C-alpha positions as CSV (number, residue, x, y, z in Angstrom):
1,M,-2.6,60.6,-36.1
2,T,-2.0,63.8,-35.3
3,P,-0.2,64.1,-31.6
4,P,-1.8,66.5,-29.7
5,R,-0.4,70.4,-29.6
6,P,2.3,71.0,-27.2
7,Y,1.2,71.6,-23.5
8,A,-2.2,70.9,-24.0
9,S,-1.8,68.0,-21.3
10,L,1.4,69.2,-19.4
11,S,0.1,72.5,-18.3
12,S,-1.7,71.3,-15.5
13,S,1.9,69.3,-14.4
14,Y,4.3,71.9,-15.6
15,D,5.5,73.6,-13.1
16,G,5.8,70.7,-10.4
17,L,8.3,69.1,-13.6
18,M,10.1,72.3,-14.2
19,W,12.4,71.6,-10.7
20,D,15.5,73.0,-12.6
21,G,14.3,76.0,-13.9
22,D,16.0,78.5,-11.4
23,Y,13.4,80.8,-11.3
24,P,14.7,83.3,-8.5
25,A,17.9,83.5,-10.2
26,R,16.5,84.0,-14.0
27,I,14.0,86.6,-12.9
28,A,16.2,88.5,-10.7
29,F,19.1,88.5,-13.8
30,L,16.7,89.6,-16.1
31,A,15.5,92.6,-13.7
32,G,19.0,93.9,-13.4
33,R,19.5,93.8,-17.2
34,L,16.6,95.7,-17.8
35,R,17.1,98.1,-15.1
36,E,20.7,98.9,-17.2
37,S,18.6,100.0,-20.2
38,A,19.4,103.4,-22.2
39,V,15.6,104.0,-21.1
40,P,13.9,103.8,-17.6
41,V,11.8,100.2,-17.7
42,R,8.5,100.3,-16.6
43,T,6.6,98.4,-19.2
44,V,7.7,94.6,-20.3
45,L,6.5,92.1,-22.6
46,D,6.9,88.2,-21.4
47,L,6.9,86.6,-24.7
48,G,6.2,82.7,-24.9
49,C,5.2,83.2,-21.1
50,G,4.2,79.6,-20.1
51,T,2.7,79.6,-16.8
52,G,3.6,82.9,-15.9
53,T,6.5,82.2,-13.1
54,V,8.5,84.6,-14.9
55,A,5.6,87.5,-15.4
56,W,4.6,87.0,-11.9
57,G,8.2,87.5,-10.6
58,L,9.0,90.8,-12.9
59,S,5.3,92.0,-11.7
60,R,6.6,91.9,-7.9
61,E,10.5,93.3,-9.2
62,G,7.7,96.7,-9.8
63,F,7.1,95.9,-13.6
64,R,4.2,96.4,-15.5
65,V,3.9,93.0,-17.5
66,I,2.1,91.8,-20.5
67,A,2.5,88.2,-21.0
68,A,1.5,86.3,-24.1
69,D,0.9,83.0,-25.4
70,S,-0.2,80.8,-27.7
71,S,-1.2,78.0,-25.6
72,A,-4.3,78.9,-23.6
73,E,-3.8,75.8,-21.1
74,M,-0.9,77.2,-20.4
75,L,-2.6,80.7,-20.1
76,T,-4.8,79.2,-17.6
77,E,-2.2,78.0,-15.5
78,A,-0.7,81.6,-15.2
79,V,-3.9,83.4,-14.4
80,R,-4.5,81.1,-11.8
81,K,-1.2,81.2,-10.4
82,G,-2.0,84.7,-9.2
83,D,-4.4,83.4,-6.5
84,T,-1.5,81.7,-4.4
85,L,0.4,85.0,-4.5
86,P,0.1,88.2,-2.2
87,G,-2.5,90.4,-3.2
88,D,-0.7,93.3,-3.6
89,V,1.6,92.2,-6.5
90,P,0.1,93.7,-9.2
91,P,-1.2,90.9,-11.7
92,P,0.2,90.8,-15.6
93,L,-1.9,91.2,-18.6
94,F,-2.1,87.7,-20.5
95,I,-2.6,87.6,-23.9
96,C,-2.8,84.4,-26.0
97,Q,-0.7,85.1,-29.4
98,S,1.7,83.0,-31.1
99,M,5.3,85.1,-31.3
100,P,5.5,85.0,-34.9
101,R,2.1,87.0,-35.0
102,L,2.6,89.4,-32.0
103,K,1.1,92.7,-31.5
104,L,0.8,94.9,-29.0
105,A,-1.8,98.1,-28.6
106,A,0.9,100.3,-27.1
107,P,5.2,99.8,-27.4
108,V,6.7,98.3,-24.2
109,D,10.1,99.3,-22.5
110,G,11.5,95.9,-22.7
111,V,10.4,92.4,-24.2
112,V,11.7,89.4,-22.4
113,S,11.3,85.1,-23.5
114,T,13.2,82.7,-21.2
115,L,13.6,78.7,-21.3
116,D,14.2,78.4,-25.0
117,S,10.8,79.5,-26.2
118,V,12.8,80.9,-28.8
119,N,13.6,77.2,-29.8
120,Y,10.2,76.7,-30.6
121,L,10.2,78.4,-33.8
122,T,11.6,76.3,-36.1
123,R,11.2,77.7,-39.3
124,E,13.8,80.6,-40.5
125,R,10.4,83.1,-41.1
126,D,9.0,82.8,-38.2
127,L,12.3,83.4,-36.1
128,R,12.6,86.4,-38.2
129,E,9.2,87.6,-38.5
130,T,9.1,87.2,-34.4
131,F,12.5,89.5,-34.5
132,R,10.9,92.1,-36.5
133,R,7.5,92.0,-34.5
134,V,9.7,92.3,-31.5
135,Y,11.7,95.4,-32.4
136,R,7.9,97.1,-33.4
137,C,6.5,96.7,-30.3
138,L,9.7,98.2,-28.6
139,S,10.2,102.3,-27.3
140,P,13.3,103.1,-28.9
141,G,16.3,102.2,-26.5
142,G,14.5,99.5,-25.4
143,R,16.0,96.0,-24.6
144,F,15.4,92.6,-26.2
145,L,16.2,89.7,-23.3
146,F,15.9,85.9,-24.4
147,D,17.6,82.9,-24.1
148,L,17.6,79.4,-26.1
149,N,18.8,75.7,-25.8
150,T,22.7,75.6,-27.5
151,P,23.4,73.3,-30.6
152,Y,25.8,71.3,-28.2
153,R,22.9,70.6,-25.7
154,F,20.5,69.2,-28.5
155,R,23.6,67.1,-29.8
156,L,23.9,65.6,-26.0
157,M,20.2,64.8,-25.8
158,D,20.0,62.7,-29.0
159,R,18.5,59.3,-28.1
160,Q,18.1,60.3,-24.2
161,T,15.4,59.3,-22.3
162,Y,14.5,61.5,-18.7
163,L,12.2,61.1,-15.9
164,D,10.1,63.6,-13.9
165,E,7.5,63.0,-11.5
166,T,6.2,64.6,-8.3
167,E,3.3,63.4,-6.6
168,E,0.5,63.5,-8.7
169,S,2.3,63.1,-12.0
170,F,4.9,61.0,-13.8
171,C,6.5,62.1,-17.3
172,V,8.8,60.6,-20.0
173,W,10.6,62.5,-21.9
174,R,12.4,60.8,-25.1
175,T,14.8,62.9,-27.6
176,F,16.0,62.8,-30.9
177,F,18.2,65.3,-32.7
178,S,18.4,65.7,-36.3
179,G,21.8,67.4,-37.2
180,K,20.6,67.8,-40.9
181,R,17.6,69.7,-39.6
182,Q,18.7,71.0,-36.6
183,V,15.7,70.1,-35.1
184,C,15.1,68.2,-32.1
185,V,12.0,66.3,-31.3
186,W,10.8,65.6,-27.7
187,Q,8.1,62.5,-27.2
188,V,6.5,63.3,-24.1
189,D,4.6,60.6,-22.1
190,L,2.7,62.0,-18.8
191,F,0.5,60.2,-16.4
192,H,-1.5,62.1,-14.3
193,L,-3.5,60.8,-10.7
194,R,-7.2,60.3,-10.8
195,P,-9.3,60.6,-7.5
196,D,-10.0,57.3,-8.1
197,G,-6.1,56.1,-8.0
198,A,-6.1,55.0,-11.5
199,W,-3.8,56.9,-13.8
200,E,-4.0,58.6,-17.1
201,R,-1.7,58.8,-19.9
202,D,-1.5,61.5,-22.2
203,Y,1.1,62.2,-24.9
204,E,2.7,65.1,-26.7
205,E,5.3,66.0,-29.3
206,H,7.6,69.0,-28.8
207,R,10.0,70.4,-31.5
208,E,13.0,72.5,-31.3
209,R,15.0,74.1,-33.2
210,A,18.9,74.8,-33.2
211,W,20.4,78.2,-33.8
212,S,23.5,79.1,-34.4
213,T,25.3,82.5,-33.3
214,E,25.7,83.6,-36.1
215,Q,22.4,83.0,-37.3
216,I,20.8,84.6,-34.2
217,R,23.2,87.8,-34.8
218,E,22.1,87.9,-38.6
219,F,18.5,87.8,-37.9
220,L,18.4,90.3,-35.1
221,R,20.5,92.8,-36.8
222,D,18.4,92.6,-40.0
223,A,15.6,93.4,-37.7
224,G,16.9,96.4,-36.4
225,F,18.6,95.4,-33.4
226,V,21.9,96.8,-32.3
227,N,24.4,96.0,-29.8
228,V,23.7,92.3,-30.1
229,E,25.3,90.5,-26.9
230,I,25.3,86.4,-26.0
231,T,26.5,85.2,-23.4
232,G,26.4,82.1,-21.0
233,D,23.5,81.7,-19.0
234,L,22.8,83.8,-16.1
235,S,26.0,85.4,-17.1
236,R,27.7,88.6,-18.2
237,K,30.8,86.5,-19.8
238,P,31.1,84.6,-23.0
239,P,29.7,81.4,-23.5
240,K,31.9,78.8,-23.2
241,D,32.1,75.7,-26.0
242,N,29.8,73.3,-23.6
243,E,27.3,75.8,-23.1
244,T,23.5,74.6,-22.9
245,R,21.8,77.8,-22.6
246,W,22.7,81.1,-24.4
247,N,21.7,84.3,-22.6
248,V,20.9,87.2,-25.8
249,S,20.6,90.6,-25.3
250,A,19.8,93.2,-28.2
251,E,18.7,97.0,-28.1
252,K,16.7,99.4,-30.3
253,E,18.6,102.5,-31.1
254,L,17.2,105.5,-30.0
């Protein structure tokens, strides 16, 4: 039987379980890098926006934000998030699109993609096509900022089990990494507390691909990007050998 698509069940519990996302620091880092662009950045696309925490954060920073994700369930949570925020925060425009099929009505000044969304592109042709489409969606001089899990992290995660819980959810993550295919499979058992006090179980599988720095540089340059820079997570320094997440910056020529 085919497992449910990723985030079909996890979406409603995602924010509570993502205690290690370090969103304030991530949003501040992205906003700072965007403001260093060769052109003034007014409009930003959040690609693979999930439940919209980064999109709403960048909106609070003064950017006009478009936020895209392929999961309707995650986008539903992102829209609902606006009900808990101050009314003076301009809402992002949320659209349901997959990364390799990205298409915008008008160019944006910057594109961001966070928390290993790019790793979900497990086929080279999909990653290359995503980079080409991001390039076409950027205004000249615009900057593309994204992060991804490193091969080192995936090797550490092979055959590991992780537990996360909140008052209303309990999640078991089992991870298996294939060095041959460079793909990590996350088997997710999620238990939700029902109003009647019983627990309901759901199951999902997530797949992420480990990409090398050489591949990332090559694919970005082939798409037309220049000034490709890879650093440690939330850092301006070169990554260490034991880095678990890379930050990538690339630009479209003026």
